[in-house]
N, C-alpha and C positions, 0 to 999 in steps of 0.2 A: 441051563447053558451058561458056560463060564463068562464072566465079565471080561470084555476085551479092553486092555489098557495100552495106549500108545505112550511110551516114555520118550519125551522130547528133551534131549540134553546134549549140549555141545561137547561135553567131555565124558568119556566112558573108557573102561578098561581097554588097553593096558595103561591108559593115563590115570594119574592119581585123582580120585573123586570120592566124595562122600556117598553118592547114590549111584553106584555103578552096578557091576555084574552081581555082586552079593545081594543088592536090593532086588534086582530083576529076578534072580533065582528064587529068592524067598517068596516073591509074589506068585511065581509059578507053583511053588510048593504049597502055597495057601489057596490054590485053585483058580488063579487068574490066567488068562491068555495074554501074553505080553509080546509087543513089538517095540524094540528100541530104535529110535532114529537119532543118529549121531554123526559126527564128522570123522575124518581120517586122523589118527592120533598124532598130535604134534605138541601137546602141552606137557610140561611148562617151557620147554626150550624153543618152541617155534619151528622146529625141524621135524619132518616126517620121521616116524619110528622106522627102524630097519624092517624090511619085508613089506612095507606098504608103499603104494603110490596112489595119487589122487585119480579116481575114476568117476564116471558119471554116476555109477551106483555099484555097491558091493553088498552082497547078502551072505549071511551065514547063520547057522543055528548052533547055539552053545547052551547045553544043559536045559533044553526046552525053550530057550529064549531066542526069538527071531531078532537078529541084529541087522539093521540096514544102515550102511554108511553112505552119506551124500557128500558131494564135493565142497571144499572150502579153501580159502587162501591161508596156507600155514604161516603163522606169525605170532610171536608172543614176546617181542623184545621191547625196548624203550620207545620205539617208533610209534607215535600216536596214530599215524596213517596206517601202518601195518596192523595195529590192533583193531582199528575200525574196520579195515578190510576183512580181517579174520572173522570178526563178529557178524558183519553184514553179509558176507558170502555164505556163512552157514545158515543164517536166518533166511536168506533168499532160497537156498537149496531145500531146506527143510519145509519152508512154506509151499514151494512148488510140489514137493513130494507129498506133503500132507493134504494138499488140495486135489491133486490129480492122480496120484499113484497108490497111496496107502489104502488098504482095506479099511472101511469106516470103523473106527473104534467106538466103544461105549463111553469112554472118558479119556481125556488127555492129561497126562502128568507133565508139567513143564518145570524145568530146573533153572533157577536164577542164582548166580549170574551166568551169562550176561543178560542184560535187559532185552536184547534183541530176540532172545528165545521167547520171552513173554509176548513180544509183539507178534511173532510168527504164530504162536499158539492162539492168541486172541483173534487173529484174522482167520485161522482155520475154524475156530469156534463160530465166527460170524457166518462163514459161507457154508459150513457143513453141519452146523447146529450140534456140535459136540461139546459137552461141558468140560471145563478146565479146572484142574487142581494146580495151584501155583505155589511152588516150594521156594521160599526166599531164604537163601543162605548168606547173602551179603546185603546190607541195607544201603541201597543207592539212593541219592548221590553221596550220602555221608561217607561211605568207604572210599569212594573216588577222591574225595577231598582230603580225608585223613591220610591216605597213602600217597598223596601227591600226584596221582594219575591224571587228575583234572584240577586246575587251579582257576580257570576262567569262570567267573561268577555267572555270566550269561549262559555259558554252556551247562553249568550245574543246574541252573533254573530250568533249562530245556529238558535235561534228564529227569528232573523232579516232575515236570508236567507229564512227560511220557510215562513215568512210573504211575502217576495218578490215573492216567488213561487206562493202563493195563489193569490196575487194581479194580477199577469199576467194571471191567468186562469179564474178568475171570469169575468162576462160580465159588471157589473155595481157596483161601490163602492159608498156607501152613508156614509157621515160623519156628525158629530153633530156641527161642527164649522168651520169658515173660516181657522183658524189656523191648524186644522187637514188636510184640503185640501192642504194648502201651504207645510206642512211637507211631505205629500205623493208625491207631485210634485217634491220636492227636492230629493226624493228617487227614482225618475224615473217613477212614475205612470203618464200616460198621463192625462192632465187636463180635457179633454172631457169625461174621464171615471169616473169622480168624481162629485157627486152632494152633496150639503149641504142641509140636512133636519133637522131642529132643533127638539129636543125632545119636547114633550108636557108634561102635568102634569095630576094628578088625578083631573080633573076639578070639578067633582061633590062633592069632599071632601074639596077642599080648599076655595070654595066660600060659605060663610055663613054670609052674611051681617046682618042678623036679629038675630043671635045667642046671647043668654044672656051672660053677663060677667062671664067668668070662675072663680071658686073660687081661691083665693090667687093671682089673677092677679091684678096688681096695678090699681087704679082707674084713672080717667081722670084729676086728680089734678096734675099729672106729665106727662112729655113727655116720652112715652114708646117706646124705640127702641128694637125690638124683634129679637133674633137669635133663629131659630127653626131648630132642626135637630141634627145630630151626632156631638159630641164634641170629636174629636180625634187629633192626631198630625198634620194632614194636615190642620186643621182649624186654628191652631196657635192662639188660643183665649186668650193667655196671653197678646197679643197686645191689645185686647179689654179691658181687665182688666186695663192695663196701661192707655188707653184712659179714662176709668171711673175715674181713679185717677186724671187725669187732669181736668175732668169736675166737679168733686166733689165741687171744689171751684168756678169755672167759671160759672157753671149753676146748682145750687142745685136741680132744678126741673127736671133735665134730669135723666132718669132711664134706665138702661140696664137690659133686661129680657132674660134669657137663658131658653129655653124649650127643653128638650130631655135628652138623656143619652150618654154614651161613656166613653172611658178609661181615659179621661182627666177631667171628672167632679169633682172628689174628689180633685185633685190638684188645679183646678181653684177656687173651694169653699174656700180651705185653703188660697190661695193667696189673694182672696178678703177679707177674714176675717182678715188676717195678716195686710192688709193695712187699715182696718177699713172702708171699703166702704159700706155705707148705700144706695148707688145708684145702687147696683147690686143685683139681686135676681135670684135664680135658681128654676125652676119648673120641676118636673119629666116628663118624656115622657108620651105621651098619644096615644091611638090608632089613626090611620090616619083619620078616620071619625070625630074625635073631634078636629083636628088641626085647621080647618077653623074658629072656634070660637075664638081662640087665635089670629090668623092673623087679624080677623075682628076688634078686640079691640086694636090692636097696632096702634101707630101713624105712625110708619115706620118700615121697615123690613131690617135686616142686612144679607149680604153675606160676608164672610171673609175666605180667604185661605192664606197659607203662601206664601212668595215670592219664586217662583220656575218657571223655564222656561216651564215646562210641564203645569202648571196651566194658563199660559198666552194664551194657545190655548184650554182651557177647559171652558165650560159654566156649572157651578154647577146646578144640577137639580132643586134646590130650587128657582133659578132665575125665571123659568117659573111659578112655583107655586105662588110666590110673585106677579108677574105681573097679573096672572089670578085672584088673590084675590083683585086686585084693590087698592093696597097700595103703597106709595112711597118706593123706594128701595135705600138703601145705599150700593153701590157696592164697596167693598174693595178687589177686585181681578183685577189685571192688565191684559190688553189684550182684548181678544174677548168678555169676559163677560161685561167689562166696555163699550166697543163699542156698545154692544147691548142695554144697559141702555141709553147711549147717543142717539142712533138712535130712541129709543122709546120716549125719553123725560120724562122718568118715575121715575127719581130719581137723586141722586148725586153720584159722584165717588170719592173715596179716594185711596191712594196708599196702596198696600198690606204691612202688617207688619210695619206700620208707625203710632204709637199712636197719634202723633200730627195731622197728616193728617186726621185720623179717627175722632178725636175730633172736628176738624174744620168742617168736612162734616156733622157730627151730629148736630152741632150748626146751620149750614146753613139750615138744614131741620127744626129744632125747631123754627127758626126765621120766617119761612114762615107763612102766615096766614092759617087758617084751609081750606079756599076756595082754596088756591094755592096748598095745599097738596091733596085735593080732586081731583083737576084737574090733578095733576101729576099721581095719582093713576088711574084715568080714562084713561089717555093716555096709561099707561101700559096695562090696560085691553083691550083697543081697538087694540093695537099693537099685543097682544097675540092672540086675536080672528082672526085677519087678516093674521098673519104670522106664528104663532107657535102652533095653536090649534090642537087637535086630528084630526078633520075633514080635515083641510088643509094638515097636515102631511101625512095622509093616502091617500088623493087624489094625492099627489105628488109621493108616492110610487106606487100608482095605475097606474100612467102614465108610469113608468118604467116597471111594470109587463106587461102591455098591449103591449108596444113597443117591448119587448123581446119575446113575444109569437110567436111561429113559426107556 
């Protein structure tokens, strides 16, 4: 008899999420019976998606996955009250459904953030005696403090205590990096209760080796280092502009390409223009299915985050996408992400927020032969398939689900 899994997650397709329909479908393909309990789509804008309205309950079946939507208060703006109502309303609805309406599962998978999902899962576990696998994608309260969402120290301590309460009550914790595991152990969580399962990427979208050259993308007469994704404060991309200024004279053929949007784009454009940098170009964001063509035509791919203790235990999601695409990676993030690139042998590493280090790492990639860069990309792709892929990750979750089944 198939193991029955209830996936408890506030965010699900069509919202952007790491563990959405792709995850649920793969679980079904690997022999699990799956019900997803989620809200009505409103993330990240806080407005209900077109074609949806909040109801008491809405059910559908997609590719063998039973999807149950329960009511919540749509909100995701700067309002703290709105965000709290958003989190609390989904937690209350999912708790009610999980206690009184859901067919009893063999195991519950709960996605964090927000923490309120963990609270709901823990209470369902208490009353229905169902084991819980808790997937931590953001380390609270650390992330709340680092992003400025919460600054009140008393509130942060309350969040920390509630986190500890949830950690004690769930049966298995899954984290996305070795650093997350080390931090939880420091906070008193038993090591044997924590497993590291790396995130995967949208594999079918990032791999497009035969795609034609996108319009406005620099041609092969220059060495093109591509940064693809959100450009916000956390990415600290003024460091990259400073590295471009250094390389303008040292390596005129070196080109930095920025693809995407974000709150920092206008400022970065102005900074590059002020410095007269002709080795920097900005391209507007494109739908995810089109990103693969840009990755395919870059000579190397850049990951950069500001220097921050939190980011040393973070592996940015674009890392897996870059590796799956089979391109060399320039990893300018200290800690676990850099260790992953070293382990795979798929790129070079530079220090976060250090223009000189970044420029030297870029030159090192440029000086390699095309064959050496192809080999580097192949190593990343092989490592991704063996250690990080959707199939591998879901198999590892499956082991926990089957072991916890009573």
